[in-house]
VOPAGU-2260 file (C-alpha; in pm, 1 decimal, decimal comma):
REM VOPAGU-2260
SITE   aa  ch    i         X         Y         Z
SITE  MET   A    0   12500,7    5873,8    8655,9
SITE  SER   A    1   12564,1    6095,1    8956,3
SITE  GLY   A    2   12369,3    5842,2    9162,2
SITE  LYS   A    3   12127,2    6082,1    9275,0
SITE  PRO   A    4   11785,9    5991,5    9148,0
SITE  TRP   A    5   11677,5    6195,0    8838,0
SITE  TRP   A    6   11332,7    6322,2    9062,6
SITE  ILE   A    7   11557,6    6512,4    9292,7
SITE  GLY   A    8   11651,7    6754,5    8999,3
SITE  ALA   A    9   11321,2    6769,3    8902,1
SITE  ALA   A   10   11223,1    6887,9    9212,4
SITE  ALA   A   11   11446,0    7164,3    9252,7
SITE  VAL   A   12   11367,2    7302,5    8953,5
SITE  ALA   A   13   10986,3    7263,7    9006,2
SITE  ILE   A   14   11072,7    7462,2    9371,5
SITE  ALA   A   15   11261,6    7701,7    9222,5
SITE  ALA   A   16   11006,8    7797,5    8935,5
SITE  SER   A   17   10702,5    7769,0    9209,1
SITE  GLY   A   18   10937,4    8057,2    9386,1
SITE  PHE   A   19   10958,6    8260,6    9090,2
SITE  PHE   A   20   10572,2    8237,7    8992,8
SITE  VAL   A   21   10516,8    8303,7    9401,1
SITE  PHE   A   22   10723,1    8604,3    9360,0
SITE  ARG   A   23   10597,8    8710,3    9034,5
SITE  ALA   A   24   10221,3    8711,2    9202,4
SITE  SER   A   25   10298,9    8888,3    9456,8
SITE  MET   A   26   10457,1    9177,5    9218,4
SITE  VAL   A   27   10145,8    9166,8    9037,9
SITE  ALA   A   28    9913,3    9217,3    9307,7
SITE  ALA   A   29   10110,9    9485,0    9464,3
SITE  ASP   A   30   10094,5    9622,6    9093,0
SITE  LEU   A   31    9705,9    9616,5    9123,8
SITE  ARG   A   32    9689,4    9745,6    9459,9
SITE  ALA   A   33    9900,7   10055,6    9368,0
SITE  GLY   A   34    9673,4   10108,7    9037,2
SITE  GLN   A   35    9371,9   10090,0    9292,8
SITE  THR   A   36    9582,5   10369,7    9513,7
SITE  LEU   A   37    9608,2   10584,8    9192,0
SITE  TYR   A   38    9296,7   10522,4    9033,4
SITE  LEU   A   39    9110,7   10625,6    9383,9
SITE  ALA   A   40    9366,8   10961,1    9415,6
SITE  ASN   A   41    9290,3   11061,3    9067,1
SITE  CYS   A   42    9028,4   10922,1    8886,6
SITE  ALA   A   43    8720,6   10782,1    9154,8
SITE  SER   A   44    8600,6   11161,0    9185,0
SITE  CYS   A   45    8497,6   11127,2    8831,8
SITE  HIS   A   46    8462,6   10785,2    8715,8
SITE  GLY   A   47    8352,2   10626,2    9065,4
SITE  VAL   A   48    8484,6   10445,4    9332,9
SITE  ASP   A   49    8365,1   10103,5    9144,0
SITE  LEU   A   50    8461,0   10219,9    8826,7
SITE  GLU   A   51    8090,7   10272,3    8744,0
SITE  GLY   A   52    8113,3   10625,6    8630,5
SITE  GLN   A   53    7814,0   10872,2    8634,7
SITE  PRO   A   54    7487,6   10841,3    8554,0
SITE  ASN   A   55    7348,7   10938,2    8240,3
SITE  TRP   A   56    7692,6   10905,5    8076,6
SITE  GLN   A   57    7587,3   10887,8    7731,0
SITE  THR   A   58    7386,8   11181,8    7769,1
SITE  PRO   A   59    7547,1   11585,1    7728,4
SITE  LEU   A   60    7486,2   11804,8    8065,9
SITE  ALA   A   61    7369,3   12139,7    7976,5
SITE  ASP   A   62    7711,6   12261,1    7928,9
SITE  GLY   A   63    7777,3   12041,3    7610,4
SITE  ARG   A   64    7995,4   11779,8    7798,9
SITE  PHE   A   65    7933,5   11465,5    7868,0
SITE  PRO   A   66    7907,7   11298,6    8234,6
SITE  ALA   A   67    8243,7   11079,6    8325,0
SITE  PRO   A   68    8186,1   10697,6    8149,2
SITE  PRO   A   69    8234,3   10384,6    8342,4
SITE  HIS   A   70    8539,9   10221,3    8333,7
SITE  ASP   A   71    8385,5    9898,9    8400,4
SITE  GLU   A   72    8241,0    9667,8    8119,8
SITE  THR   A   73    7935,1    9895,7    8126,9
SITE  GLY   A   74    8131,7   10172,2    7970,6
SITE  HIS   A   75    8326,8   10186,2    7614,8
SITE  THR   A   76    8691,6   10197,6    7824,7
SITE  TRP   A   77    8745,9    9846,6    7682,2
SITE  HIS   A   78    8692,9    9953,6    7320,4
SITE  HIS   A   79    9027,5   10116,3    7323,2
SITE  SER   A   80    9355,4   10025,1    7251,4
SITE  ASP   A   81    9628,8   10055,8    7494,2
SITE  ALA   A   82    9777,7   10331,7    7339,8
SITE  GLN   A   83    9502,7   10509,8    7268,3
SITE  LEU   A   84    9386,6   10500,2    7652,9
SITE  PHE   A   85    9742,1   10635,3    7763,5
SITE  ALA   A   86    9683,8   10919,9    7529,4
SITE  ILE   A   87    9356,4   11015,4    7666,3
SITE  VAL   A   88    9479,0   11000,5    8036,0
SITE  LYS   A   89    9795,6   11165,4    7928,7
SITE  PHE   A   90    9690,9   11433,5    7719,3
SITE  GLY   A   91    9270,9   11436,5    7761,5
SITE  MET   A   92    9028,4   11357,8    7491,3
SITE  GLY   A   93    9158,3   11556,1    7218,9
SITE  ALA   A   94    9407,5   11343,6    7189,4
SITE  VAL   A   95    9202,1   11057,5    7035,8
SITE  VAL   A   96    8902,3   11273,2    6938,3
SITE  GLU   A   97    8928,0   11511,8    6617,9
SITE  GLY   A   98    8800,7   11861,6    6613,1
SITE  TYR   A   99    8616,0   11926,5    6962,1
SITE  TYR   A  100    8455,2   11725,9    7193,8
SITE  PRO   A  101    8339,2   11888,5    7509,7
SITE  SER   A  102    8459,3   11675,4    7783,4
SITE  GLY   A  103    8537,3   11709,8    8131,6
SITE  MET   A  104    8827,1   11456,2    8125,3
SITE  PRO   A  105    9153,0   11642,8    8229,5
SITE  ALA   A  106    9506,7   11560,1    8099,8
SITE  PHE   A  107    9716,4   11444,5    8346,9
SITE  SER   A  108   10046,7   11495,0    8149,6
SITE  GLY   A  109   10273,0   11666,4    8439,9
SITE  LEU   A  110   10024,0   11553,7    8742,2
SITE  ILE   A  111   10141,4   11170,7    8743,6
SITE  SER   A  112   10385,9   10983,0    8539,7
SITE  ASP   A  113   10365,7   10756,6    8274,3
SITE  ARG   A  114   10437,2   10483,5    8452,7
SITE  ASP   A  115   10191,5   10606,2    8709,4
SITE  ILE   A  116    9896,9   10599,6    8395,3
SITE  GLU   A  117   10047,4   10234,4    8296,4
SITE  THR   A  118    9970,6   10137,1    8640,5
SITE  VAL   A  119    9623,5   10276,5    8648,4
SITE  LEU   A  120    9523,4   10126,1    8345,9
SITE  ARG   A  121    9630,7    9802,0    8440,5
SITE  PHE   A  122    9426,8    9786,6    8777,9
SITE  ILE   A  123    9154,3    9904,7    8548,0
SITE  LYS   A  124    9185,8    9623,9    8286,1
SITE  SER   A  125    9188,5    9418,7    8571,4
SITE  ASN   A  126    8853,6    9465,5    8699,5
SITE  TRP   A  127    8695,3    9339,9    8349,2
SITE  PRO   A  128    8534,7    9025,9    8232,8
SITE  PRO   A  129    8731,7    8794,9    8030,6
SITE  HIS   A  130    8558,3    8866,0    7683,9
SITE  GLU   A  131    8576,5    9224,5    7739,1
SITE  ARG   A  132    8975,0    9213,8    7827,9
SITE  GLU   A  133    9018,9    8997,1    7508,5
SITE  TYR   A  134    8833,1    9246,6    7303,0
SITE  GLN   A  135    9044,1    9501,8    7408,9
SITE  ARG   A  136    9386,9    9332,4    7359,7
SITE  GLU   A  137    9264,7    9256,3    6996,3
SITE  ARG   A  138    9207,8    9616,7    6969,5
SITE  THR   A  139    9562,0    9665,1    7112,9
SITE  ARG   A  140    9709,4    9409,9    6856,3
SITE  GLU   A  141    9511,5    9553,7    6573,4
SITE  ARG   A  142    9634,2    9931,5    6630,0
SITE  GLU   A  143   10003,6    9831,8    6711,0
SITE  GLN   A  144   10026,1    9603,9    6359,5
SITE  ALA   A  145    9867,0    9876,4    6143,6
């Protein structure tokens, strides 16, 4: 035995671990702020500042296109896997819907990076209640295993 009480080593480990978790929490918070900034700059004009979408988003407009859906729990965004959400943002609705689907959703490929797309999606998902987040995680797991 070194003569030092056992709890000194345990305390050192706990302090180091708490520093890691504080660092990790600040990284997550910074990532979500970056996602919010990207969302506000690229998505909010259609999907709403509070992710509320456009009114009557399930009813086609006169030109046949659908209004932008909400990205909060009242919409259907959380019904899609991570891969589907990424593809929709990067390539537009045609990436996940076969045939013609009249949508105003632009493809962001070449406009923002893949990392930025992932950051925006993390921000959107961070606003969902627990049930919707878990449902979406399960959809992602199912798609990954298929």
